[in-house]
C-alpha positions in Angstrom: 16.4 6.5 9.2 15.4 3.6 11.5 12.8 1.2 10.3 9.3 1.4 11.7 8.1 -1.4 14.0 4.7 -2.3 12.7 2.0 -4.2 14.6 -1.7 -4.9 15.0 -4.3 -4.9 17.7 -8.1 -5.5 18.1 -10.5 -8.4 18.5 -9.0 -10.5 15.6 -5.5 -10.2 17.2 -6.0 -12.9 19.8 -2.5 -13.1 21.2 1.2 -13.0 20.6 1.2 -16.0 18.2 -1.2 -14.2 15.8 0.8 -11.0 16.1 4.0 -12.7 15.3 2.5 -14.5 12.3 1.3 -11.3 10.7 4.0 -8.9 11.8 7.0 -11.0 12.6 9.2 -10.9 15.8 9.7 -7.6 17.6 6.3 -6.3 16.6 3.9 -4.1 18.6 0.3 -4.4 19.8 -2.1 -2.5 22.0 -4.3 -3.2 25.1 -6.0 -1.2 27.7 -7.1 -1.0 31.3 -10.0 1.0 32.8 -8.8 2.6 36.0 -12.1 2.4 37.8 -12.1 -1.4 37.2 -8.5 -2.1 38.0 -7.9 -4.7 40.7 -4.1 -4.6 41.1 -3.6 -7.7 38.9 -1.9 -6.1 35.9 -3.1 -6.8 32.4 -3.0 -10.4 31.0 -2.8 -9.3 27.3 0.0 -6.9 28.0 1.9 -9.6 30.0 1.7 -12.0 27.0 2.9 -9.5 24.5 5.9 -8.1 26.4 6.9 -11.5 27.6 7.0 -12.8 24.0 9.4 -10.0 23.2 6.9 -7.7 21.6 6.2 -4.0 22.4 2.8 -3.0 23.6 0.8 0.3 23.9 -1.0 0.3 27.2 -4.0 2.6 27.2 -5.0 3.8 30.7 -8.6 4.9 30.4 -10.1 6.5 33.5 -13.7 5.3 32.8 -15.4 3.2 30.2 -17.5 5.1 27.6 -21.0 4.9 28.9 -24.3 4.4 27.0 -27.6 6.1 27.4 -30.9 4.3 27.6 -31.2 4.7 23.9 -27.8 3.2 23.3 -26.0 6.4 22.5 -22.5 7.0 23.7 -22.2 9.3 26.7 -18.8 10.9 26.9 -16.8 11.0 30.1 -15.5 14.3 31.4 -11.8 14.5 32.0 -11.1 14.1 35.8 -10.5 17.4 37.5 -9.6 16.1 40.9 -5.9 15.4 40.0 -4.9 14.3 43.4 -7.4 11.5 43.2 -6.4 10.8 39.6 -2.8 10.4 40.6 -3.7 8.1 43.5 -5.9 6.0 41.2 -3.4 5.4 38.4 -0.3 4.9 40.6 -1.0 1.2 41.3 -1.1 0.4 37.6 2.3 2.0 37.0 3.7 0.4 40.2 2.6 -3.1 39.1 5.1 -3.1 36.2 7.8 -1.0 37.7 10.1 -4.0 38.3 9.1 -6.1 35.3 12.1 -7.2 33.3 10.4 -6.1 30.1 9.0 -2.8 31.4 10.8 -0.9 28.7 8.6 -2.5 26.1 5.5 -0.8 27.5 4.3 2.5 25.9 1.9 4.2 28.3 -1.1 6.0 26.7 -3.2 8.5 28.5 -6.8 7.9 27.4 -8.0 7.4 23.8 -8.6 10.3 21.4 -9.4 13.2 23.8 -10.9 15.2 20.9 -13.5 12.6 19.9 -16.8 13.8 21.2 -18.3 10.4 21.8 -15.5 9.5 24.2 -14.7 12.6 26.2 -16.1 15.9 27.3 -14.5 19.0 28.9 -11.9 21.5 27.7 -8.6 20.5 26.3 -6.9 22.3 29.2 -8.4 19.6 31.5 -6.9 16.9 29.4 -3.5 18.6 29.3 -3.5 18.9 33.1 -4.4 15.2 33.4 -1.7 14.2 30.9 1.0 16.1 32.9 0.0 14.1 36.0 0.0 10.9 34.0 3.6 11.6 32.7 4.9 12.6 36.1 3.6 9.4 37.7 5.2 7.4 35.0 8.5 9.2 35.3 8.5 8.6 39.1 8.3 4.9 38.4 11.2 4.9 36.1 9.3 4.9 32.8 10.2 7.1 29.9 7.6 6.2 27.2 4.4 8.1 28.1 2.3 9.4 25.2 -1.1 11.2 24.6 -4.3 9.5 23.4 -3.9 10.8 19.8 -4.8 13.6 17.5 -5.8 13.0 13.9 -3.5 13.5 10.9 -6.0 15.6 8.9 -6.6 17.9 11.8 -2.9 18.4 12.4 -2.5 19.3 8.7 -5.2 21.9 8.9 -3.1 24.0 11.2 -0.9 26.4 9.2 1.3 27.9 11.9 1.6 28.1 15.7 4.0 30.4 17.4 4.6 32.4 20.6 4.0 31.5 24.2 1.6 28.7 24.9 1.3 29.8 28.5 0.3 33.4 27.6 -2.3 32.1 25.2 -3.8 29.4 27.4 -6.8 31.4 28.7 -7.6 32.9 25.3 -7.5 29.5 23.6 -9.8 28.0 26.2 -12.3 30.6 25.3 -11.9 29.8 21.6 -9.9 32.8 20.6 -7.2 32.2 18.0 -4.8 35.1 18.7 -3.2 36.6 21.8 0.1 38.5 22.4 2.0 37.1 19.5 0.6 33.6 19.8 -1.3 32.9 16.6 -3.0 29.8 15.1 -3.9 30.0 11.5 -5.9 27.4 9.6 -4.8 26.5 6.1 -7.9 26.5 3.8 -6.0 24.5 1.2 -5.0 21.8 3.8 -8.5 21.6 5.1 -9.4 20.3 1.6 -7.6 17.1 2.6 -10.6 16.2 4.7 -12.6 13.9 2.4 -16.2 14.8 1.6 -18.7 13.3 2.2 -17.4 12.0 5.5 -19.0 8.7 6.6 -19.3 8.3 10.4 -17.6 4.9 11.1 -19.9 2.0 11.9 -23.0 3.8 10.6 -24.6 4.5 7.3 -24.7 8.3 8.0 -22.6 10.8 6.1 -21.6 14.3 7.1 -21.3 16.8 4.3 -20.5 20.1 6.0 -17.1 21.0 7.3 -18.5 22.2 10.6 -20.2 18.8 11.3 -16.9 17.0 10.5 -15.2 19.2 13.0 -17.8 18.3 15.6 -17.3 14.6 15.0 -13.5 14.3 14.8 -12.3 17.1 17.0 -11.7 20.6 15.8 -8.5 22.0 14.5 -8.6 24.5 17.3 -8.8 21.8 19.9 -5.8 20.0 18.2 -3.8 23.2 18.2 -4.5 23.6 21.9 -3.3 20.1 22.6 -0.1 20.6 20.5 0.6 23.8 22.5 0.1 21.8 25.7 2.3 18.9 24.5 5.1 21.3 23.8 4.9 22.4 27.4 4.9 18.8 28.8 8.6 17.8 29.0 7.9 14.2 30.1 5.6 13.5 27.1 7.7 11.1 25.0 6.0 11.2 21.6 2.8 12.6 20.0 0.3 9.9 19.0 -1.3 10.2 15.6 -4.4 8.3 14.2 -5.6 8.1 10.6 -7.8 6.0 8.3 -8.6 5.8 4.6 -12.1 7.5 5.1 -13.0 8.9 1.7 -11.9 6.0 -0.5 -8.2 6.7 -1.0 -5.2 7.8 0.9 -2.3 10.1 0.2 0.7 8.6 1.9 2.6 11.9 1.9 0.2 13.6 4.3 1.5 11.5 7.2 5.0 12.9 6.9 3.4 16.3 6.5 1.7 15.8 9.9 4.8 14.4 11.7 6.8 17.4 10.4 4.2 19.8 11.8 4.2 17.9 15.1 7.9 18.2 15.3 7.7 21.9 14.4 4.9 22.7 16.9 6.0 20.6 19.8 9.7 19.6 19.3 8.6 15.9 19.6 8.5 13.0 17.3 5.4 11.0 16.4 4.1 7.5 16.5 0.7 5.8 16.0 -1.2 3.3 18.1 -4.2 3.2 15.7 -5.0 3.3 12.0 -7.2 1.3 9.7 -8.9 1.0 6.4 -12.6 0.7 5.9 -15.5 0.3 3.4 -13.2 -0.7 0.5 -12.1 -3.7 -1.5 -8.7 -2.2 -2.3 -6.1 -4.0 -0.3 -3.4 -1.7 -1.6 -4.7 0.9 0.8 -3.2 -0.8 3.8 0.2 -0.6 2.1 -0.3 3.0 1.2 -0.9 4.0 4.8 1.9 1.7 6.1 4.2 3.4 3.6 3.2 6.8 5.0 4.3 5.8 8.5 7.5 4.2 7.2 8.4 7.3 5.0 7.7 9.5 8.0 10.1 7.4 10.1 7.7 6.9 13.0 9.1 4.4 15.5 5.9 2.3 16.1 2.7 1.9 14.1 -0.4 -0.3 14.9 -3.2 -1.4 12.6 -6.6 -1.8 14.3 -8.3 -5.0 13.2 -11.7 -6.4 14.1 -13.4 -3.3 15.4 -16.6 -4.0 13.5 -18.7 -1.9 11.2 -17.1 -1.3 7.8 -13.5 -1.6 9.2 -11.5 -4.2 7.3 -10.1 -7.1 9.3 -6.6 -8.4 8.7 -7.3 -12.0 9.7 -9.5 -14.7 11.1 -7.1 -16.6 13.4 -4.2 -17.6 11.2 -6.1 -17.1 8.0 -5.3 -13.8 6.5 -7.7 -11.6 4.5 -6.4 -9.9 1.3 -5.6 -6.9 3.5 -3.8 -9.1 6.0 -1.7 -10.6 3.3 -0.9 -7.1 1.9 0.1 -5.8 5.3 2.2 -8.9 6.1 4.0 -8.6 2.7 4.7 -4.9 3.3 6.1 -5.5 6.8 8.4 -8.3 5.9 9.7 -6.4 2.9 10.2 -3.3 5.1 12.1 -5.4 7.7 14.3 -7.1 5.1 15.2 -4.2 2.9 13.4 -1.1 4.0 11.6 -0.9 0.7 7.9 -1.4 -0.3 6.9 -4.5 -2.2 
């Protein structure tokens, strides 16, 4: 099994030197561009990472998340004018089409389509958008186009998925779970993996009912619709998974459980451009989650550092926190021997 390439991103990861210090050479980070703000100048952070020999996830977000007058997030609808969408994203792909390190870029379509604070609209709109995204990338000679992520626990709450995604599409959009041999079942036992109570990140609020958790993190039904669409998107390279230690601990085995299900449902392998630990003093948690990605054999995995709230940072410049030290130790042991420290 090939070793996972680990990395980090976020406000505390200020450049390729910090990334190399924490994660070594041949690491991976993440950056983003908002399509509506793009001025045909590429992305400075991306340039620095790939020119230093690192890989980089490149999130292409159509719009920034807006805020209401009260400061609440206002989700953006997925674009439905796909001709305009194609025209708008093409210059970004074109800019790097002749770059000598273009193969180090992993193109990401939006961020977390099921997260209610980021996006609105049916998953069918996102799948249609993703297909255009992948086709534009393919036309420019890229092969590494991925989705904006589904969550490990939501994947694990799906028990089975079979039959024709095309036949079920209309029914799924209406919220039905069964149509002409296409059936989605939810595993009550797996749903227990979702920790209770669930703390909303960056707040002091907790959700205690399963239905409210579904509303916050994206329902299992939505994730099932996405996986069905991903199976029917041949130019989608991998399926993106996110996770965190929300709930106080983490079962490393559930990551491989999720990647196995993704493979079963879509025929595609998985990777991750975001995971983190939060609201804890237990630095071993960062190693538990990293071990989960390594045991699952994912190709790339990125820790999010410096996002605020109760999320745990890896570093302050070249000074590592206990979590940064634990993560660095894990990565270097994994690179050297493929075993955990």
